[in-house]
PAPA-142111 format. One record per residue (C-alpha): residue in one letter; x, y, z. Coordinates in steps of 0.25 Angstrom, whole numbers, plus 2048, in hexadecimal, padded with zeros to 3 digits. Each point is the difference from the previous one (the first is absolute). Example, Ala and Ser with C-alpha at 12.3 -4.5 7.8 and 13.67 -1.06 7.14 Angstrom:
% residues 2
A8317EE81F S80680E7FE 
END
This chain:
% residues 475
M7DF7EE8A0 P7FA7FE7EF G8048107FF A80F7FD806 G8027F37F7 R7FB8077F4 F80A80C803 R80C7F5803 D7FD7FA7F2 D7FF80D7F8 F80D806807 G8087F37FC A7FA8007F3 S80480F7FC V8107FE804 V8007F47F6 V7F88077F5 A80980C803 L80D7F97FF V7FB7F87F2 A7FC80F7FB L80D806803 P8087FB7F5 L7F67FF7F7 C7FD80F801 V80E8037FE G8017F77F5 V7F68047F8 A80380E801 V80F7FE7FB A7FA7F87F4 S7F780A7FE G80A80A7FE V7FC80880B P80580480E A8007F5809 E7F980880C L7F48017F6 G7FC7F1802 I80180180D V7F780B7FF T7F57F97F8 G8027F480B V7FD80A80B V7F38057FA G7FC7F27FC G8007FE80F L7FC80C808 V7F68057F4 T7FB7F47F8 G8007F780C W7F5806807 F7F77FE7F6 R7F57F5801 G8017F97F2 S8097F5802 S8037FF80F L80E7F87FE Q8068047F3 V80B809800 S80380B7F7 G80F8067FA P8088017F4 A8007F37F8 A8097FB7F5 G7F47FE7F8 L80080F7FD T8108027FF V8008007F2 L7F48097FD V80780B80A Y80E7FE7FB E7FA8047F1 A7F880D806 V80C806808 Q8097FC7F3 A7F68097F8 Y7FA80A809 G80A80180A L7FF7FD810 P7F980E802 A7F47FB7F8 L8007F2807 G7F780580C V7F68067F6 L7FD7F47F8 V8007F780C L7F580B807 A7F78007F4 A8027F2800 G7FB7FE80F V7F580A7FC M7FC7F77F4 Q8007F480A L7F6809809 A7F68017F5 M8017F17FC G7FD7FD80F A7F480A801 L7FB7FB7F3 R8007F2806 L8087FB7F4 G8097F7809 R7FA7F37FE W8018017F1 F80F7FF802 R7FC7F2803 A7FB7FD7F1 I80F8037FB S8057F47F9 V80A7F9809 A8097FC7F4 V8018107FD V804802810 H80A7F4800 G8058057F3 M80280F806 L8077FA80B A8097F87F8 G80380B7F8 I80480980C G8087F5806 L8087FE7F3 V8028107FF L8047FF80F I80B7F57FE S8058067F4 G80380E806 Q8057F980E L80A7F77FA Y80780D7FC A7FE80780F L8057F1804 G80F8037F7 G80080F805 V7FE8027F1 E7F880C7F9 A7F47FA7F9 P7FB8047F2 G7F5807800 Q7F67F87F8 T7FB7F1805 L8047F87F3 A80E806800 K8027FD80E L7FD7F17FC R8098027F5 G80C803808 V7FF7F780B H80A7F77F9 E80A80C802 L7FE80180F G80A7F5804 A80C80A7FB Q7FB80C806 A7F97FC80E D80780580D L8047F0805 A7FD80580E A7F28067FF V7FD7F47F7 L8027F780C L7FA80780A G7F28017F8 V8027F17FD G8037FE80F T7F4807803 I7F77F87F7 A8067F2806 A7FD80680D M7F18017FE V7FE7F37F9 A8087F980B W7F980880A R7F27F97FD R8077F3803 V80380480F P7F67FB80A A7F3808801 R80380580E L80C8087FA R7F98067F4 I7F980A808 V80B8087FB P7FD8037F0 G80C7F97F7 A80180F7F8 L80480580D V8097F4802 G8078027F3 V801810800 G8077FF80D A8087F57FD A8048077F5 T80480E806 A8067FA80C V80B7F87F5 A7FF80F7F8 V80580880E L80A7F4805 L8077FE7F5 R7FF80F7FA L7FB7FD7F3 P80180A7F7 V7F17FE7FA E7F680B7FD K7F880280D V7F1806802 R802810800 V7F780580D T7FB80F802 G7F67FF80A V7F17FD7FE L7FC80E803 A80A8067F6 A7FC7F67F4 V7F1805802 S7FC8097F5 P7F38037FE P7FC8057F0 G7FF80E7FD W7F58077F7 G80A8007F5 D8017F1800 F7F07FD7FD G8038057F2 V8067F17FD L7F27FD800 A7FD8067F3 S8097F57FA V7F87F57FA G80D7F5804 A7FF80780F A7F07FE7FF G8027F17FB T80A7FE80C V7F680480A V7F57F77FA A80C7F6801 L80380380D A7F27FF807 L7FB7F37F8 I80D7F8803 A80080680D S7F37FB802 A7FE7F37F9 E80D7FB809 T7FA80580D L7F17F97FE F8087F47FB S8097FF80C A7F4803807 A7F97F37FC A80C7F9803 V80180580E D7F07FD802 R8047F17FD M80A80180C H7F980380C D7F2800806 G7FD80E803 P7F780A7F8 R8017FF7F1 T80580B7F8 E7F780B7FC Y8058037F2 D7FB80E7FF K80580480D E80D7FB7FD L8008087F3 I7FD80D807 A80B7FC80B Q80B7FE7F5 G7FC80D7FA V80080780C G80E7FB803 N8058037F2 S7FB80E800 V80880280D C80C7FA7FA G7FE80A7F4 L80080B809 L80C7FC807 G8077FE7F2 A8027F1804 L7FF7F27F8 P7F17FB7FD M7FB7F480A T7F87F47FD A7FD7F5809 V80B7F6801 I7FE7F1801 V80E7FD806 R7FE80A80C S7F27FD801 A8037F0801 A80A80480B N7F7807808 V7F57F5800 E80B7F5801 A80680880D G7F27FE805 A7F980F7FF R7F2802804 T7FC80E7FC R80580B7F8 A80780680C A80C7F77FD R8018087F1 V7FF80D807 M80A7FD809 H8097FA7F5 G80180F7FA G80480680E W80B7F67FF L8058037F2 L80080F805 L8077FE80D F80B7F87F9 A80180A7F6 V80280B808 A8087FA80C F8097F87F7 P8038057F3 Q80E7FD800 V7FE7F2800 L7F98017F1 E80D8077FD S8087F2802 V7F67F87F7 P8067FD7F2 L7F88017F4 A8047F37FC A7FA7F980C L7F28087FC A8027FB7F2 G8007F2805 V7F3803807 L7FA8067F4 L8057F57F6 H7FA7F580B A7F28087FF G8018007F2 W8047F17FE K7F37FE809 L7F78087F7 L8037F77F5 P7F47F77FD A8067F37FC R7F67F7807 A7F48087FB V8058007F2 A8037F1802 A7F17FC803 L7F980B7F7 W8087F87F5 R7F97F3804 T7F3805802 H7FE80E7F9 R80B8027F5 G7F980C7FB E80180780F A80E7FC800 V8028077F2 V7FB80D806 L8087FE80C V80E7FE7F8 V7FB80C7F6 T7FD80A80B A80E7FC805 S8078037F4 A7F980D7FD I80480580D L80E7FD7FD V8008047F0 T7F780D804 N7FD80580E L7F87FC80C F7F38087FD E8007FC7F1 G8047F2803 V7F37FE808 L7F88077F7 I8047F67F5 G7FD7F680A L7F3804803 G7FC8027F2 L8057F27FB A7F87FA80E V7F48077FB A8017FC7F1 K8047F1805 A7F280280A A7F88037F4 W8057F67F5 E7FD7F680B T7F2805803 S7FB8037F1 H7FD7F17FC V7F67FF7F6 H7FC7F37F8 I7F67FD7F6 E7F57F5802 E7FA7FA7F2 V7F37F9800 W7F87F97F3 E7F2804802 D7F77FC7F5 E80A8037F5 E80380D807 L80D803807 Y7FE80580F V80B809804 R80280380F V80C808804 V8047FF80F G80A807809 N80780E800 A8018057F3 S80C80B801 F8088077F4 L80B7F6805 R7F87F37FB L7F98077F3 P8097FB7F5 K7FE7F1805 L7F0803801 L7FF8067F3 D8097F57FB A7F57F5805 L7F38077FC D8088027F1 A8037F4800 L7F17FA802 P7FA7FB7F3 H7FC80B7F6 G7F28007F9 Q7F97F980D P7F5805808 V80780380F R7FC80680C L808808809 D7FE80080F L808809809 S7FA7FF80C G80A7F8806 L80B80A800 R80280580E H80880D7F9 M8018067F3 D80880D7FC H7FE8097F6 A80A7FA7F7 C7F87F27FF L7F4806800 T8038087F4 A8067F57F9 L7F57F6803 E7F780B7FA G8078017F4 W8017F17FE E7F07FF803 R7FF8097F4 S8087FA7F8 R7F77F4801 T7F57FE7F7 P7F380480B L7F77F4803 P7F1800805 G8007FD80D R80F801803 E80280280F G80D807801 V80280780D I80980C7FE 
END
């Protein structure tokens, strides 16, 4: 029976995806500075709520490493009770963007900015998780974390470091085992091995604190909504909505290339994410986005329909409710190892090398975006990157040149291209260099675009020349 075959494939894939998602949900929550259970709540909502929508049939949603930095900064600035309000507002904004059919516009964002954003997130994630790996309290600012890395050796807990490094080694080595064994995800193998070692040797390392999923759920109160009056909080909402949406839709494009099923409907997927984040906000949980690691695992495990991602949410809920004591045995250093590995994978070394060989301007945008995120924060860094990308595009498209032809002792000057204020100095220099006292015909019909600054300047240049009978200036 075809239906039974599809269910069997989806059932098996859902188990694999749940095993991939569990350590990531917990690790992202801990790195975000919130209770571990809230990461699982977001994973459950990503399956049981967002999973029902038709936007992208095989894409899996949940808490993502890409939002860790922004969430951590928001929790530090406004407190944990305000997190639900911020996530709810971001979800509502995503719903509005989906309803206004803005999903396709995310495909117009510069790839260099996206890679730069991911690189910046990866660097911030790595700088913070190095301290978690050693069981050392991290400084508040990213630059301070980077400056203090050289002192970690003297302060780090050796047992914690060995557990974290062992987790990373297990994840890397697991990729080399036969494919039939890799149905169990490497992250689960690494965390499971580190947990077993910590329990058997009774290592005195810090472990995950668990209070129960239901106890961790804390819906925002009416008084918490006052945080939205803050300009900084409003900026955080916009950043959450835009970054989560961009990461989701870029992930969708990647997942579409991995299977032959229905293609993603971008606006419907935005609405699905908006509903999911609204529910997460009402529960006081982490924000969600589509995650390429889980989505790829879903496709590779043979998922056929969206039932696989729905069932994965059910597995997460069952595990969190039935076996919370297992989570309390997981060393934080092991989760730090998982996130260090995730942060490393976010660094687009190959993309930078490829761009430097072919489009150096794009490589500069990427590096500047990542550096700005390190120096400022995620939202401001992405804005700086977008601004630089727009300025670069404007500069490259504003080509203008002058064609000079002598006709019967009269100079015919034709201006061709796109005349913008960026090229105005070059244009005026070329016009001022024309012979004075000679008849000149100025033709602007070859311009595809001319902004007001150029129009005003050319009118002034024309008035400065002696008017000639029969002049064919087109302004």
